C-alpha positions as CSV (number, residue, x, y, z in Angstrom):
1,M,-12.4,25.9,13.5
2,L,-12.5,22.5,15.5
3,T,-10.0,19.8,14.7
4,A,-11.2,16.3,13.9
5,F,-9.3,13.3,15.8
6,L,-9.4,10.0,14.4
7,S,-8.4,6.8,15.5
8,R,-7.1,3.4,13.9
9,T,-11.4,2.2,13.9
10,D,-12.0,5.3,12.8
11,V,-9.8,5.2,9.6
12,S,-11.1,2.2,8.7
13,R,-14.8,2.8,9.5
14,H,-14.9,6.2,7.1
15,L,-13.1,4.4,4.3
16,Q,-15.6,3.6,1.5
17,A,-13.8,0.6,-0.8
18,L,-15.3,0.6,-4.0
19,H,-16.0,4.6,-3.8
20,L,-11.9,5.0,-3.2
21,L,-11.3,2.7,-5.4
22,R,-13.0,4.4,-7.9
23,E,-11.1,7.9,-6.8
24,L,-7.5,6.4,-7.3
25,R,-8.0,5.1,-10.8
26,E,-9.2,8.0,-11.9
27,A,-6.7,10.0,-9.9
28,F,-3.6,7.2,-12.0
29,S,-5.8,8.0,-15.1
30,K,-5.1,11.9,-15.1
31,H,-1.5,12.1,-13.3
32,R,1.6,10.8,-14.0
33,F,3.5,10.3,-9.9
34,E,6.9,10.8,-9.3
35,A,9.6,10.0,-6.7
36,S,8.5,10.6,-3.5
37,T,8.2,13.5,-1.6
38,P,12.1,13.5,0.4
39,P,11.4,13.5,3.6
40,L,12.0,16.5,5.9
41,R,15.0,14.7,7.8
42,T,17.4,18.0,8.8
43,S,14.9,19.8,10.3
44,L,13.4,17.0,12.3
45,S,17.2,15.8,13.6
46,E,17.9,19.2,14.5
47,A,15.0,19.1,16.8
48,G,16.1,15.5,18.8
49,R,19.7,17.3,19.1
50,E,18.0,20.6,20.4
51,L,16.3,18.4,23.0
52,G,19.1,16.0,23.7
53,G,17.4,12.9,22.8
54,A,17.8,11.2,20.2
55,A,14.4,9.9,18.8
56,A,13.6,12.2,16.6
57,N,17.1,11.2,14.2
58,D,14.7,8.3,13.5
59,A,11.4,9.9,12.7
60,E,10.7,11.5,8.9
61,L,8.0,14.3,8.2
62,R,6.7,14.5,4.9
63,L,4.5,17.7,3.5
64,T,2.2,16.5,0.2
65,T,-0.3,18.3,-2.2
66,F,-1.9,17.1,-4.6
67,P,-4.0,18.5,-7.3
68,G,-8.0,18.5,-7.0
69,V,-7.6,18.2,-2.9
70,P,-8.4,21.2,-1.5
71,A,-6.0,20.4,1.5
72,W,-2.2,19.4,2.6
73,S,-0.7,16.8,4.6
74,V,2.0,16.3,6.9
75,L,2.7,12.6,7.8
76,T,5.2,11.2,10.3
77,Q,6.5,8.4,10.8
78,S,8.8,6.8,13.6
79,K,9.7,3.4,14.6
80,G,6.6,1.8,13.5
81,R,3.8,4.4,14.1
82,A,2.5,7.4,11.7
83,T,0.3,10.0,12.3
84,L,-1.0,11.9,9.3
85,Q,-1.9,15.7,9.9
86,L,-4.6,17.5,7.3
87,H,-4.7,20.9,6.8
88,D,-6.8,23.0,4.9
89,K,-5.1,24.8,1.7
90,D,-6.1,28.0,2.1
91,S,-6.0,28.7,5.8
92,G,-3.1,26.2,6.9
93,K,-5.6,25.1,9.8
94,L,-5.3,21.9,10.8
95,L,-8.7,19.8,9.8
96,A,-8.0,16.4,11.3
97,V,-5.7,14.0,13.0
98,M,-5.3,10.4,12.3
99,D,-3.7,7.2,12.3
100,A,-1.6,6.5,9.2
101,A,-0.4,3.2,9.7
102,Q,-3.9,2.4,9.1
103,L,-4.6,4.5,6.4
104,L,-1.4,3.7,4.7
105,S,-1.8,0.0,4.9
106,L,-5.8,0.4,3.0
107,R,-4.1,2.5,0.5
108,A,-1.5,-0.2,0.0
109,G,-4.3,-2.6,-0.4
110,M,-6.0,-0.9,-2.8
111,V,-3.4,-0.1,-5.3
112,S,-2.9,-3.5,-5.2
113,A,-6.4,-4.5,-6.1
114,L,-6.2,-1.4,-8.9
115,A,-2.7,-3.7,-10.5
116,A,-4.5,-6.9,-10.0
117,D,-7.6,-6.0,-11.7
118,V,-5.7,-4.9,-14.9
119,L,-2.2,-6.7,-15.0
120,A,-3.6,-10.6,-13.6
121,R,-5.6,-13.2,-15.5
122,S,-9.0,-12.8,-15.3
123,D,-9.8,-16.6,-13.9
124,A,-7.3,-15.7,-11.4
125,K,-8.3,-16.8,-8.0
126,N,-5.9,-18.3,-6.0
127,V,-3.3,-16.0,-3.8
128,A,-0.4,-16.6,-1.8
129,V,0.7,-13.5,1.1
130,L,3.7,-13.5,1.9
131,G,4.7,-10.9,4.6
132,M,2.8,-9.5,7.9
133,G,-0.6,-9.7,9.1
134,A,-2.0,-6.2,9.0
135,A,-0.6,-5.9,5.1
136,A,-2.0,-9.6,4.5
137,S,-5.6,-8.6,6.0
138,S,-5.4,-5.1,3.5
139,A,-4.6,-7.2,0.1
140,L,-6.8,-9.6,0.8
141,K,-9.9,-7.5,1.6
142,S,-8.9,-5.1,-1.5
143,L,-8.5,-8.3,-4.0
144,R,-12.4,-9.4,-3.1
145,L,-13.6,-6.6,-4.3
146,V,-11.5,-7.0,-8.8
147,R,-11.5,-11.2,-8.0
148,S,-13.3,-13.7,-6.5
149,I,-10.9,-15.9,-4.5
150,E,-10.7,-19.1,-3.6
151,R,-7.7,-20.1,-2.0
152,V,-4.7,-18.5,-0.1
153,W,-1.9,-19.4,1.3
154,F,-0.2,-17.5,4.0
155,H,3.6,-17.4,5.0
156,E,4.8,-14.8,7.8
157,P,8.8,-15.5,8.2
158,N,8.0,-16.0,12.3
159,V,7.1,-19.1,13.1
160,A,6.1,-18.7,16.0
161,D,3.4,-16.4,14.3
162,N,3.2,-18.0,11.2
163,F,0.1,-20.1,11.8
164,E,-1.5,-17.7,14.2
165,L,-1.9,-14.5,11.8
166,A,-3.2,-17.2,9.5
167,R,-6.2,-18.6,12.2
168,R,-7.1,-15.2,13.1
169,L,-6.9,-14.1,9.5
170,S,-9.3,-17.0,8.3
171,T,-11.6,-15.7,11.1
172,T,-11.9,-12.6,10.3
173,L,-12.1,-12.6,6.7
174,S,-14.1,-15.7,6.3
175,M,-12.0,-17.4,3.6
176,A,-9.9,-20.4,3.5
177,I,-6.4,-19.5,4.2
178,S,-3.4,-22.0,4.7
179,A,-0.5,-21.1,6.7
180,V,2.6,-22.9,4.7
181,D,6.6,-23.0,6.1
182,T,8.0,-21.3,3.0
183,P,7.4,-19.0,-0.3
184,R,7.9,-22.0,-2.0
185,E,4.6,-23.9,-0.4
186,A,2.7,-20.5,-1.0
187,V,3.6,-19.8,-4.7
188,L,2.9,-23.7,-5.7
189,D,-0.6,-23.3,-7.0
190,A,-1.0,-19.4,-6.3
191,D,-2.2,-17.2,-9.6
192,L,-1.7,-13.8,-7.7
193,V,1.0,-12.9,-5.4
194,V,1.6,-10.1,-2.9
195,L,4.6,-9.1,-1.3
196,T,4.6,-7.6,1.8
197,G,6.8,-6.9,4.7
198,H,10.2,-7.4,3.3
199,V,9.5,-11.2,2.5
200,A,11.3,-12.1,-1.2
201,L,10.4,-15.0,-3.1
202,G,13.7,-15.5,-3.6
203,D,14.2,-18.7,-5.7
204,A,10.4,-19.9,-5.9
205,T,9.1,-20.9,-9.1
206,L,6.1,-19.7,-10.3
207,R,3.2,-20.9,-12.6
208,P,3.2,-19.7,-16.4
209,G,0.8,-16.6,-16.3
210,T,1.3,-15.5,-12.6
211,H,1.0,-12.0,-11.3
212,V,3.0,-10.6,-8.4
213,T,2.3,-7.2,-6.3
214,V,5.7,-5.8,-4.2
215,L,4.2,-3.5,-1.8
216,G,6.9,-1.0,-0.8
217,A,9.4,-2.1,-2.9
218,D,11.7,0.3,-2.9
219,Q,12.1,-0.7,0.9
220,F,13.9,-3.5,-0.3
221,A,17.9,-3.3,-0.4
222,A,17.8,-6.0,-2.7
223,P,15.2,-7.7,-5.3
224,P,13.2,-9.8,-4.1
225,I,12.3,-11.5,-6.9
226,S,14.2,-13.8,-8.8
227,R,16.6,-12.2,-11.7
228,N,15.0,-14.8,-14.1
229,V,11.3,-13.8,-13.3
230,L,12.1,-10.0,-13.6
231,E,13.6,-10.4,-17.0
232,S,11.0,-12.8,-18.2
233,A,8.1,-10.8,-16.3
234,R,6.4,-7.8,-17.9
235,R,7.2,-4.6,-15.3
236,F,4.7,-2.2,-14.0
237,R,5.3,0.9,-11.4
238,D,3.2,3.2,-9.6
239,A,5.8,6.2,-9.4
240,T,9.0,6.7,-10.6
241,S,11.7,6.3,-7.5
242,P,15.2,6.7,-7.5
243,T,15.3,3.5,-5.0
244,L,13.8,1.1,-7.5
245,T,17.2,0.2,-8.7
246,W,16.4,-3.8,-9.3
247,S,18.1,-5.8,-12.1
248,A,15.4,-5.0,-14.6
249,P,13.8,-2.2,-14.9
250,F,10.6,-1.4,-14.3
251,D,9.8,0.8,-17.6
252,L,6.0,0.6,-17.7
253,E,3.9,2.5,-15.4
254,L,0.3,0.9,-14.1
255,R,-1.8,4.4,-15.6
256,E,-0.8,2.7,-18.9
257,A,-2.6,0.0,-18.0
258,L,-5.4,1.3,-16.6
259,D,-6.2,3.5,-19.2
260,G,-6.1,1.5,-21.8
261,S,-2.7,2.7,-23.3
262,K,-0.7,-0.3,-22.9
263,P,-2.0,-3.8,-22.3
264,G,-1.7,-5.2,-18.9
265,R,-0.6,-8.8,-20.9
266,E,-0.1,-9.4,-23.9
267,S,-0.7,-13.7,-23.1
268,A,-2.3,-15.9,-20.9
269,D,0.8,-17.2,-20.1
270,Q,3.2,-14.0,-19.3
271,L,4.3,-13.2,-16.3
272,T,3.5,-9.4,-14.6
273,V,5.1,-7.9,-11.6
274,F,4.0,-4.5,-10.0
275,A,6.1,-2.6,-8.1
276,S,4.4,0.4,-5.7
277,V,6.9,2.7,-4.5
278,S,3.8,4.1,-2.2
279,P,3.1,7.6,-3.9
280,P,2.9,10.0,-0.9
281,Q,0.2,11.5,-3.3
282,L,-2.3,8.6,-2.8
283,D,-1.8,8.8,1.0
284,L,-3.4,12.4,0.7
285,L,-5.9,11.5,-1.0
286,T,-7.0,8.7,1.0
287,A,-7.2,11.0,3.8
288,W,-8.8,13.1,2.3
289,H,-11.7,10.3,1.1
290,V,-12.0,9.5,4.6
291,F,-11.8,12.7,6.2
292,E,-14.7,13.3,3.9
293,G,-16.4,10.4,4.8
294,A,-16.1,11.3,8.8
295,R,-17.7,15.2,8.3
296,H,-21.0,14.0,10.0
297,D,-20.0,11.8,12.0
298,D,-21.0,12.9,15.8
299,T,-19.2,10.4,17.5
300,L,-15.4,11.1,16.7
301,T,-13.8,13.9,19.3
302,R,-13.5,17.4,18.1
303,I,-11.4,19.6,19.7
304,D,-10.5,23.7,19.1
305,L,-7.2,24.2,18.9
306,E,-7.5,28.1,18.8
307,A,-9.5,28.0,21.6
């Protein structure tokens, strides 16, 4: 059996955005996502000690299954790098190995678009993105699937990178993107706000009716949004997580807004906040989507590991 190897470029090339958006929407309508799969830290730590090194101690390994997907995945993350292995559910044979950093970034962007579609005002068109370039790019690409974006304000805390990343994003995405010095400037005229890369809003004032998406919400040691904003906002999450212990509970689920059982917003002036804790089942669903799209790609490297 041949195992396919997909680079970062291959993952992007075989992701069909509109198709995946529908698949993710359907997954949310059918399933309630619980806390993230716990990483298999023990085996990795033991492996690191046996090898006499410390590198493996910083790694995480996650095994995930999902109803309806005829495969299971193993996600390995360490020092900013990530790889996903896709295995046949029945035989366990390795179907594919793919770059997961890009996969996770694209999946996060698509989920943020789903949230914006049902939680943001229908006339929302001005966006503030706070965080790193890759996550910002994925979020903006995905948001264009559900909203017509007119203006974008970008803020990256690293002063040296801020204007260069904004210029690069503007060229790559053919959008009007302005770099600003502070989060307060970024959100001043924004209808939609996306937080990535551990960048917090602090006490920045939001316009009435603004929608905020926090990607990787469970990675923030402290809430990235002020207590006053959180308490006055309608708060949604994509999955339960014991680490999402902010000052105000996220008691509404994105799936409830997607299936219409709960309104996304109750008035045009209401603030909405969506906290994404990245349920690993969605990574598996996205990986299977990419693998299906790459089945007949003759340019991919394929190796018979059992030869």
